[in-house]
C-alpha positions, 0 to 999 in steps of 0.5 A: 661286344656289349648290348645294354637290354634296356635302361635301368627302370623301376620295379616295385619301387627298386631299381632294377640293374643290369647284369652280365649273362656270362655272371648268371650262366654256364654254357654247355656243348650239344654236339659239335654246332651248338651249346646251351646257355643254362641259366638255372636249375629250376623252373622259375619265372625270373630263369624262364624270362633270362632265357627268352630275353636272351633270345630277344636280344640274339634275334636282334642283334643277329650274331655272324654265324648263329643259325636259330635259337631254341628256348625252354624252361631254362636254358636256351638252346643256340644252333650255328654254322661253325663255317661262319663263326665257334662256340666261343665267339657266340658264348664271348659275345653272349656273356657280355650281354647285359639284362635287367633283373625282370622278376618282378615284372608282369607280362606286357601282354595278358590273353582272356581265355573264356572256359566253360568248367566241368561236365563234358567239357571237364571230365576230370573236374569232379575227380580233381575236387576229391583228390585235393579236398576241394569242391568243384566251384573251388577248383574253378575260382583258384584255376580261373583265379591265377595269373599264368606265365607261358614258360615254353612252347611244345610237345604239339604246335601251340601247347603252351606249358603255363605256370605256375598253377596254384600249389593246392590243385597240384597233382601227378599225371593221370594213370591211365592217359587218354588216346584222345583228348578234344582240341580246346581242353583246358588242363593240368598237372603237377604245377601246370595248366595247358590247352590242348590245341588239336585232338591227340593223346594226353595224361592231363587232367581235364577241367574245361574246354575253351572254343578258341583254336591256338594253332593255325599254320596259315597265319603268322604268326602260327600260333596264338600265344608267345613264351613270356605272354600272361593268360588269365581263364575266364568262366563262362557258361554253356550259352557263352561258350556256344556264342563263342564257338559260332563266332570263331568258326565264322571268324568273327571272334577276337580274342580279348586281351590286357596290355600290361606295362611297357 
């Protein structure tokens, strides 16, 4: 069985050609009811795009016996019912899927997240500036000037790993993690940025705060973001932050977003 991801398109003036998954991936057993489809050995937007596109195609085709898929940065875990199918049958089906090279494709949905940087909202901003040799304003400009990709969600419900952080802001995690990080804290560590959706321990550097909510178990879907989405951070002042927080609390705030190419 072969499923075409889409007709070949044009990105950056070059034709995108479909390639079979089995030419790019390897299958690794994970116990007796799951296996991993591994697309690479590094964190890379093109590899991550293959992971999520494969998951989407499997969700569309719903092969017999497949229970669920779990994406990561560079691989896809496939759970199956051994009484209804086999790893070999699913791997043959997955191996025949065709995907376009989506490395140059922009996210179809880009969220604009308002952030109050520094001060009590971002208690580590001064330390980050000192550690990187930049001014605080430069740190804010670099962080807010990047378009981030949501690689994967995990650690906490609604916590999105956002890459790629500008190289100039690449710092290891804090040597002394905090016991409590307030919800809405905007943080960085290594080449990632993230937003804590609920109060929790955390070892990332806190540089700002957003009043938005990113996880609500009564909503469908319960998380604002989805893997593959884009994120832009928009600096705001204290007054705007307070106004947005009040609107969010009253259920009157709609998160702004840009629609990328179809």
